[in-house]
C-alpha positions as CSV (number, residue, x, y, z in Angstrom):
1,M,141.8,94.9,-104.9
2,A,139.3,97.1,-106.8
3,R,136.7,94.4,-106.7
4,R,137.1,94.0,-102.9
5,L,136.8,97.8,-102.5
6,S,133.6,97.8,-104.6
7,E,132.1,95.0,-102.5
8,N,132.9,96.9,-99.3
9,V,131.3,100.1,-100.7
10,E,128.2,98.1,-101.7
11,E,128.0,96.5,-98.2
12,A,128.3,99.9,-96.5
13,A,125.6,101.3,-98.8
14,K,123.2,98.4,-97.9
15,I,123.8,98.9,-94.2
16,A,123.2,102.7,-94.6
17,L,120.0,102.1,-96.6
18,Q,118.7,99.6,-94.0
19,S,119.5,102.1,-91.2
20,A,117.7,104.9,-93.0
21,E,114.7,102.7,-93.7
22,D,114.6,101.7,-90.0
23,Q,114.7,105.4,-89.0
24,R,111.9,106.1,-91.5
25,K,109.7,103.4,-90.0
26,A,110.4,104.8,-86.5
27,N,109.4,108.3,-87.7
28,I,106.1,106.9,-89.1
29,Q,105.3,105.4,-85.7
30,I,106.1,108.6,-84.0
31,Y,104.0,110.7,-86.3
32,S,101.1,108.3,-86.2
33,E,101.0,108.4,-82.4
34,E,100.9,112.2,-82.3
35,P,97.6,113.9,-81.5
36,K,95.5,114.7,-84.6
37,V,94.5,118.3,-85.2
38,P,91.7,119.3,-87.5
39,M,93.0,121.6,-90.2
40,Y,91.6,123.2,-93.4
41,L,92.9,125.4,-96.1
42,S,90.7,127.7,-98.0
43,P,90.4,127.2,-101.8
44,M,91.9,130.7,-102.1
45,Y,95.3,129.1,-101.5
46,R,95.1,126.8,-104.5
47,S,97.0,129.2,-106.7
48,Y,99.9,128.9,-104.2
49,F,99.8,125.3,-103.2
50,G,97.8,123.5,-105.9
51,N,94.8,121.3,-105.4
52,V,96.8,119.1,-103.0
53,M,99.7,120.3,-100.9
54,R,102.4,117.7,-100.3
55,V,103.9,118.1,-96.8
56,M,107.1,116.1,-96.2
57,I,108.8,116.0,-92.8
58,N,111.8,113.7,-92.3
59,G,111.0,111.7,-95.5
60,I,107.4,111.0,-94.5
61,S,104.8,112.7,-96.8
62,I,101.2,113.5,-96.4
63,Y,98.9,115.0,-99.0
64,F,96.6,117.8,-97.8
65,K,93.6,118.8,-99.8
66,V,93.3,122.6,-100.4
67,D,89.5,122.6,-100.8
68,G,88.2,124.0,-97.5
69,S,87.4,120.6,-96.1
70,S,88.5,119.8,-92.6
71,Q,91.1,117.0,-92.3
72,N,92.8,115.5,-89.2
73,V,96.6,115.6,-89.4
74,P,99.4,115.0,-86.9
75,Q,100.4,118.1,-84.9
76,T,103.9,118.3,-86.6
77,Y,102.3,118.4,-90.0
78,A,99.7,120.9,-88.8
79,D,102.4,123.2,-87.7
80,E,104.1,123.0,-91.1
81,I,100.9,123.7,-92.9
82,T,100.2,126.7,-90.7
83,S,103.7,128.0,-91.3
84,R,103.3,127.8,-95.1
85,R,99.9,129.4,-95.0
86,M,101.2,132.3,-92.8
87,S,104.1,132.9,-95.3
88,V,101.6,133.3,-98.1
89,D,99.5,135.6,-95.9
90,R,102.6,137.8,-95.3
91,I,103.2,138.0,-99.1
92,L,99.5,138.9,-99.7
93,T,99.5,141.5,-96.9
94,R,102.6,143.1,-98.3
95,Q,101.1,143.2,-101.8
96,R,98.0,144.9,-100.5
97,R,100.0,147.5,-98.7
98,L,102.2,148.3,-101.6
99,S,99.2,148.4,-104.0
100,N,97.5,151.1,-102.0
101,V,99.2,153.9,-103.9
102,S,97.1,156.7,-102.4
103,A,98.3,155.8,-98.9
104,N,101.9,155.2,-99.9
105,Y,103.3,158.6,-99.6
106,E,105.5,160.3,-97.0
107,S,106.1,163.9,-96.1
108,A,109.6,163.0,-94.7
109,P,111.9,160.2,-95.8
110,G,111.5,157.1,-93.7
111,E,108.1,158.1,-92.4
112,L,106.3,155.3,-94.1
113,A,106.8,151.7,-92.9
114,L,105.7,149.3,-95.6
115,L,106.9,146.2,-93.9
């Protein structure tokens, strides 16, 4: 009985794995047919993303160089890269605002908006 249950679990796992692999191949086809967009990231972002940024969407990875060179990537990946860059930009902007001590004073509580 336990052996039969084990065989059923293994068979279900094989079917699920094959289904996931078929979906991954379909996603590769979809992403490869998307329009390519030229993108670049300044070397300034290396300290945040490393020399190469790995971008994974639905199990499909691309590796994007962070060296200032222009690369053509599918639109979906370009949107993700832009989103990551914008999140770092928000952090840097906030740090600059908070580090400007001479401008960070208020005459009444709540007057200064740091965000």
